N, C-alpha and C positions, 0 to 999 in steps of 0.2 A: 221160209223167209229168212233172209240173213238177219241175224240179231246184231245190232250195233254194240260196240264195246261201251260199257258204261264205266264212268269214273266218278267215284264219289267217296268222295271222301265220305255225331248223333248228339195246442197248448191246453194242455189240459184246461177244461173250463172250471173256473172256481165257482162254488155256490155262495149265496148270500148267507152270512152268519150274523144273527142278531143276538146281542146280549143285553139283558135288562136288569137293573138293580134298584132296590127301594131302600131309602134310608129311614131311620127311626123317627126323623122329624117330618116325614111325609113329602119329601122332595119328589118331583116328577121323575118317572123312569127315564134313564138315559140309554141310548142305543149306540152301538159302535158297529158299523157295517164294513165288511171287507169289500174290495173292488168286485163289482159284478162281472158276469161274463162279457157284457157289452163293452166294458172298459179294458178287457184283456186283448192283447194282440191275437188276431185270428190267423190260423194257418191258411195260407193262400193256395188254392187248388190250381192245378195246371189247366189250361184251356186247350182242347183238342180241335183241330181243324181238318176238314177234308181237303183234298188237293185243290178243288175249285174255289173253296172259301178262302184259302190262303193265297191262291193265285190272284183272285180279284183284289185282295188287299195290297199285294205287292205290285200289281199292275197299276193301281192308282198312284202309288209313289213313283213308279217308273215313268209314268206320263208327266208327272211334275218335273222329273229330272230332264225328260226330253219328250215332247209331244208325239214324236214319231217312233218312240220306243216300242219294240216288239219282243216277245219272248224267244229264247233259243233253247232253254232247258228249265225244267222245274223238277225238284227232287225232295223227297221226305228225308228227314234225318232221324235215325233210330235212337230212341232214348228208353230209359227204364220206366217211363211214365205210361207207355202203351205198347202193345205188340204190333199195332198197325193192321190187325186183322179186320177191323171195321172200316178200313179206308181212311183212318185218321192218324194224325201225328201232331205232337206239340210244336215241332219245328219244321219249317219248310224253307227251302232256298231256291231263289229264282235267278236266272241269268238273262239279262236283257241287252238288246243291241240297238244303237241309234245311228243311222246313217248320217244324219245332219251333224251330230257331234263327233262322228268318226271314232266312237268308243263304245265300250261295253260296261255294264254295271251289274253288280251282284246285290240282291236285296233279300232280306230275311224276314220271315213272319214267324214270330216266336210267342208261344203260349206256355213255354216251359218255366218251371219254378226251381229247377236245380241250380246249384251255385255256378256251374259252368255253362249254363244256358245263355244264349244271346239275350240282349235287352228285350224285355217284354214289349210286345207290339211289333210294328213294322219299321224296319230301319235299314239303311244302306250298310254294306259290309265292304271294307277295304277301299282301295283307290280304283279309279276307272281303269278298265283294261283296253288293250289295243283292238282296233277294228281292222279286220282283214278279210280276205276272201273266205276263209274257213268259217269264221264267226257269222258272216253274212249268209252263208249257205245253210246254216242251221235254223235261221229265223222262220217262224210261221205266224200267221195271223191269229191274234188272241180271240177273234170272233169264232174261230174253228173249234175252240174248246167248249164242248156241249155235254160231255159225259164226265161225271165226277168219279172220284176214286172209290167211293162205296159201291157204285155200280160196276166199276171195272173189277173190283175184288170179287163181286158176286159172279161175274161172268168167268173169271179165272178159276173160281172154285168149281164151276160146272165143267171145266176142261182139265181136270187133274189136280187142282189145288186142294180140293176137299180131302183127298187121300193123304196129302202131306200134312195137313192140319190134324187129321185123325191120329197120325203117328206122334205128333207133338202139339198138345193143346196151347203151348206157349210159343209156337213157331213165329219168329219175327217176320214181318212182311214190310217191304219198303217199295216205294213208287218213284218212277222216273218218267217224265213227259218229254218226248223228243219227236221231231218231225220224221216221218217215213218218207224218204226222198222219192221212193217209187211212185207213190200216189199223192205226194205233196200235202199230207194231212198229219196232224200230231197223233201219236199213239201213246197209250199208257203201258209201261213195262211194270207188271206186277211181279215183284221179285220175292220169292220165298227164301229169305235169308237176310243176314245183316249186311252182306256185301256181295258183289258179283263173285268173289273168290269162293265163298262158302255156301252159295245158294243151293237149295234143294230142287228148285224148279223156277220157271219163269213163264208168265202168260202175257201175250201182247194183245191189247184191246184198242180198237179204233176209238179215239177220243172225240170224234165228231158224231159217229153213228152208234157206238156201243157194240159194234160187231166184233166177234172173236176173230183174231187174225192168225195167231199161231201160238204154239207152246213148245217148250224145250227145257233143257237143264243147263 
């Protein structure tokens, strides 16, 4: 199967200290308490999403932007917060197309806590893009996405991915959802690498049925 080019651009807790003193005149003991752990700022942990979880969040915002919005591409963004081997990422980006608005929109779902991460939650990114024949040809129905990235990763592992991960336990894995124009359904590209240029392998999984489609490097 022809593999389409992918472009993508990824406190310490204080204890309570009590001190008590008694004067010679029999005054009641006094206590001085340091701030408890509950009053200290807590380190916020990143939130990881599977592809379908992030997609559903982004799709909701996309339909508020345009009721007829449909996806053209969904991709995970590699960060140091996860390898992606469980089908999850802290940051996902979706590209949506609206025929009625004659434009496209990029939406981000972010659970990242790094300083350079997009705003936490779901938010639009950048200005609206141009609507043209190319963007229209990439659109697929959001109802066709029935297989999540954790399952797609599992299938890819069974078709060569396991050997790649055994060589590198920290092997980064990224995901891209695109329409397969031959069968007119979306497929998950499970990419063993931080980008297309340095990938060690790639598995293509039907995002509607979960069937293995092809593998390559």
